[in-house]
C-alpha positions, -999 to +999 in steps of 0.1 A: +202-664+209+228-700+212+215-724+237+238-717+266+229-741+286+245-775+269+251-795+305+220-789+318+199-813+298+212-844+321+207-825+352+167-813+344+158-845+332+161-861+365+137-836+380+100-849+388+092-816+378+084-796+344+114-770+339+114-755+305+135-720+300+118-692+276+136-661+265+122-620+262+102-633+229+090-667+242+113-684+224+121-716+240+157-727+251+154-756+272+132-789+276+133-813+304+117-848+301+088-844+321+073-816+295+083-842+265+065-867+286+031-847+291+030-826+260+036-837+225+067-822+216+105-837+226+132-813+231+144-818+196+113-804+180+102-778+203+134-757+214+141-728+191+104-725+186+077-696+201+059-711+230+024-699+223+027-711+185+033-744+199+003-742+230-020-716+215-045-727+245-019-708+273-031-679+290-008-657+269-018-623+286-017-637+322+016-653+309+032-621+294+027-603+325+043-627+347+073-631+323+070-592+316+075-590+360+103-610+359+124-590+335+114-557+351+118-570+391+144-593+386+131-615+413+113-653+415+074-648+413+053-685+421+017-694+414-003-721+431-031-744+425-053-725+441-045-695+423-049-712+388-057-750+387-029-754+358-010-737+332-004-767+306-036-789+301-017-817+308-031-849+314-026-861+351-029-897+344-046-909+371-067-941+369-091-921+398-092-889+390-111-870+415-133-850+394-100-832+380-100-832+343-061-822+339-032-818+364-028-796+388+002-772+391+023-753+414+042-730+382+077-708+397+095-683+373+126-677+382+151-653+363+189-663+348+209-634+347+238-625+324+276-617+334+258-578+337+231-593+357+208-584+337+179-606+331+184-633+303+157-658+300+135-671+327+133-707+340+094-723+344+088-747+370+057-771+369+051-793+397+026-819+397+001-814+427-028-828+417-026-855+445-025-829+469-048-803+452-074-834+457-071-840+489-073-803+497-107-804+476-118-833+495-109-820+529-129-787+517-162-805+509-160-823+540-155-797+559-187-777+541-209-810+548-198-812+585-209-774+587-243-781+568-249-812+590-244-791+619-270-766+612-301-785+600-322-806+623-323-837+616-355-846+616-375-819+593-344-809+573-346-775+578-322-748+599-318-758+638-324-735+663-289-721+668-279-720+630-317-702+625-314-673+656-277-666+638-293-664+605-320-640+618-297-620+641-272-614+611-301-604+591-319-578+620-280-559+620-282-560+583-315-545+587-308-519+611-275-510+590-293-505+558-326-493+571-345-520+554-376-540+566-376-577+578-409-602+594-411-626+613-434-650+616-436-680+645-459-708+645-466-736+665-488-770+658-520-769+674-524-802+700-495-816+692-494-835+725-530-851+713-515-860+675-487-880+696-504-894+722-534-907+691-510-918+663-477-924+683-445-905+681-435-919+644-470-901+637-457-869+652-427-870+632-442-873+602-465-841+608-432-821+617-417-833+584-447-825+563-452-792+579-416-785+572-421-797+536-450-773+536-434-744+548-402-751+521-425-751+493-442-716+501-418-695+510-393-677+489-359-686+483-348-658+508-370-665+535-353-688+561-370-711+580-359-728+612-374-752+636-373-737+670-381-766+690-407-792+693-436-784+674-421-748+670-415-732+635-400-695+628-394-679+597-383-643+589-387-625+556-362-600+546-375-571+528-413-581+535-438-553+554-465-562+576-495-563+549-477-590+528-463-609+558-500-612+569-509-628+535-480-650+535-489-660+570-528-667+560-515-691+532-493-707+557-520-714+578-542-726+549-509-747+534-511-766+570-546-767+578-560-774+542-547-809+534-544-840+562-512-861+567-511-893+556-496-915+578-498-957+579-532-951+556-544-930+584-552-891+577-541-866+603-557-833+605-531-809+618-533-770+620-513-741+632-511-711+656-494-680+644-482-650+652-462-622+635-443-591+635-422-569+614-393-541+624-394-507+621-372-477+621-377-473+661-375-507+669-347-527+647-342-556+682-336-592+672-351-602+710-378-573+703-388-592+677-396-627+690-408-617+721-433-599+697-441-629+674-442-653+707-468-629+720-491-624+688-487-665+688-499-667+721-530-647+716-535-671+683-539-699+708-555-687+736-580-670+712-591-709+697-560-716+675-558-721+635-559-686+634-531-655+626-523-627+647-503-596+641-485-581+671-494-546+660-528-554+668-527-563+696-498-542+712-509-515+738-509-480+729-478-462+738 
């Protein structure tokens, strides 16, 4: 096929985008300055050669499907950097990379028709959108970070009440739908006001931080821990029956009470009262489970503190 674009080079070389033309066999017929600058081939070197032989790292199957669709549908096709970050592994030329290794590219495939309105070639346009992509990624990261910050309790670095409650509601809905189980543990630090009075609020803050840290170390990654308010904490345990929850609650009680908190060369001895409950087929209700765990917690405190109470052990018989 002869070059049918004798005046195109002067035009496309002025464009700050990559432009090249290929036929159905992927033979190259046009290659502008942008492509020459960012690749290792000048127009004189590459025109007449096969695109894939020159660039074996190209996503060949994807590229072939893309070009085939242009010939078949006779319509323009577009691919953004969000779908595929780059087609050619070109350097972006930035001194500050923004964590990006290659030039991010938007890519457009445009049919070129002959006099009989058949697609004779495909013009491919490459636009450098690295700056846009980096800014978009930075914005997305910032939004993610803000969402994370808004979900975390600043003192203990576990979930705050609002986020924890939303997660628990979602889990209960999942349990209702799939007929699974979820257990709930609610605990309260014993005599916390006395700790604050004796060691000051900074000492009390250290107790809460260490308690949260011990929870994180004890529970599974699938268990969700939150500071429910003041010195009160909640944990829900997906796919956990009541007996396993009893064992976990006892481990938690020991993790809190067996080791004092060290603060300013002092030892603060702490303990917690714990209430727990578990969903069942008749009762998979978010508010009901919270109420049950709270009642069990109240019983643990009333009966002398530093103990675990199962709601089923105190629930009135039907």
